[in-house]
C-alpha positions in Angstrom: -0.6 -8.4 -9.4 1.0 -5.0 -8.8 0.2 -3.6 -5.4 -1.0 0.0 -5.9 0.5 2.9 -4.1 -1.9 4.4 -1.5 -1.1 8.1 -1.8 -3.0 11.3 -2.3 -1.3 14.8 -1.7 -0.8 16.5 0.6 1.4 13.8 2.1 2.9 14.2 5.5 4.6 10.8 5.7 5.3 8.5 2.8 6.0 5.0 4.1 8.3 3.0 1.8 8.7 -0.8 2.0 11.2 -2.8 0.1 8.7 -4.9 -1.8 5.3 -6.6 -1.3 5.1 -9.9 0.4 3.1 -12.7 -1.3 0.0 -12.2 0.8 0.0 -8.5 0.2 0.2 -9.0 -3.5 -2.5 -11.7 -3.5 -5.1 -9.6 -1.6 -4.0 -6.2 -3.0 -3.2 -4.5 0.3 0.0 -3.4 2.0 1.5 -5.0 5.1 -0.8 -8.0 4.9 1.4 -10.7 6.3 -0.3 -12.5 9.2 2.6 -11.6 11.6 3.1 -8.1 10.4 2.6 -5.5 13.1 2.5 -2.3 10.9 -1.2 -1.6 11.4 -1.1 -2.2 15.2 2.0 0.1 15.5 0.4 2.8 13.4 -2.6 2.9 15.8 -0.7 2.4 19.1 1.7 5.2 18.2 -1.3 7.5 17.5 -0.2 8.2 13.9 -3.8 7.3 13.1 -6.8 7.9 15.4 -8.5 4.5 14.9 -7.4 0.9 14.6 -7.0 -0.1 11.0 -6.6 -3.4 9.1 -4.6 -4.1 6.0 -7.8 -3.7 4.0 -8.0 -0.1 5.2 -4.7 0.9 3.6 -6.7 3.1 1.1 -7.8 5.3 4.0 -4.3 6.4 4.9 -4.5 9.6 2.8 -7.2 10.8 5.2 -4.4 11.4 7.7 -1.8 12.6 5.2 -0.1 9.2 5.1 0.9 7.2 2.0 2.5 3.9 1.2 4.6 2.7 -1.7 7.3 0.1 -2.3 10.8 0.4 -3.7 10.4 -2.7 -5.8 7.0 -3.7 -7.1 7.7 -7.5 -7.5 6.2 -9.6 -4.7 8.5 -12.2 -3.1 8.3 -14.3 0.1 11.5 -12.5 1.3 14.1 -10.1 -0.1 16.8 -12.7 -0.9 15.7 -13.1 -4.6 15.6 -9.3 -5.3 18.3 -8.4 -7.8 20.6 -5.4 -7.6 19.2 -3.8 -10.7 15.7 -3.9 -9.2 17.0 -1.8 -6.3 18.6 0.7 -8.7 15.5 1.0 -10.8 13.3 1.2 -7.7 15.3 4.0 -6.2 15.1 6.0 -9.4 11.3 5.6 -9.5 11.1 6.4 -5.8 13.0 9.7 -6.4 10.4 10.7 -9.0 7.5 9.8 -6.7 8.9 11.9 -3.9 9.5 14.8 -6.2 5.9 14.5 -7.4 4.2 14.0 -4.1 6.5 16.2 -2.0 6.0 14.4 1.4 7.2 16.2 4.5 8.9 13.0 5.6 9.9 9.7 3.9 9.8 6.8 6.4 11.9 3.9 5.2 10.3 0.8 6.7 13.4 -1.2 7.6 17.1 -0.6 8.2 18.0 -2.8 5.3 16.0 -0.6 2.9 17.6 2.5 4.2 21.1 1.0 3.8 20.2 0.1 0.2 18.8 3.4 -0.9 21.6 5.4 0.8 24.4 2.9 0.0 25.4 2.3 3.6 27.5 -0.8 4.3 26.3 -3.3 6.8 29.3 -2.3 9.0 27.9 1.3 9.1 25.6 1.4 12.2 22.1 2.9 11.5 20.0 4.2 14.3 16.2 4.2 14.1 14.7 7.6 13.8 15.2 10.9 12.0 18.4 10.9 9.9 20.7 13.8 8.9 20.2 13.6 5.2 17.1 14.3 3.1 15.7 12.4 0.1 14.6 14.7 -2.7 13.8 17.5 -0.3 11.9 15.3 2.2 13.2 14.5 5.7 14.2 10.9 6.2 13.1 8.6 9.0 14.1 5.0 9.6 11.6 2.6 11.1 12.2 -1.0 12.0 10.6 -3.6 9.7 7.4 -4.6 11.4 7.4 -8.1 10.0 7.0 -10.9 12.6 10.2 -12.3 11.0 12.2 -9.3 12.2 13.9 -10.5 15.4 16.2 -7.5 15.5 13.8 -5.3 17.5 11.3 -5.9 20.2 7.7 -4.7 19.8 8.5 -2.0 22.4 11.4 -0.7 20.4 9.3 -0.7 17.2 6.5 1.2 19.0 9.0 3.7 20.3 10.3 4.3 16.8 6.7 4.8 15.4 6.0 7.2 18.3 9.3 9.1 17.4 8.0 9.4 13.8 4.7 11.0 15.1 6.7 13.4 17.3 8.9 14.4 14.3 6.0 15.7 12.3 5.3 19.4 12.2 2.1 20.3 14.1 
């Protein structure tokens, strides 16, 4: 099952994930992994005014937010994704951003940012607002909120999500 984008212009922030997990694809909602903290971070950072669950992903456009994935194919992890899928996904993402014209594209995960912008692993990437743009939209890097991500503490993740909120125009 292809996980639908949850987007309706005007879009202030377009969240971009690498690809759906198995549970997300099975239930048809984004960031549905049992250990995923995306929805909690969204609320605790005050990007949305009420606590949401994965089943509420269709409500994100109410606040000018949208979600898409670089690669539509669901996998348990990213290790089986092929280089040509990343290339094709980036091409499609460019078209989506040109069509929806978000103020800001938030790449959910440092790995995803590195892939889209061809940054080597040796190139350090800081969370937050980046210098480059993506098809006219400002670029923000968030940590991957999966419970499997041991690279960032919850507090570091929350700080990044708050930074995203603060980067938006009033």
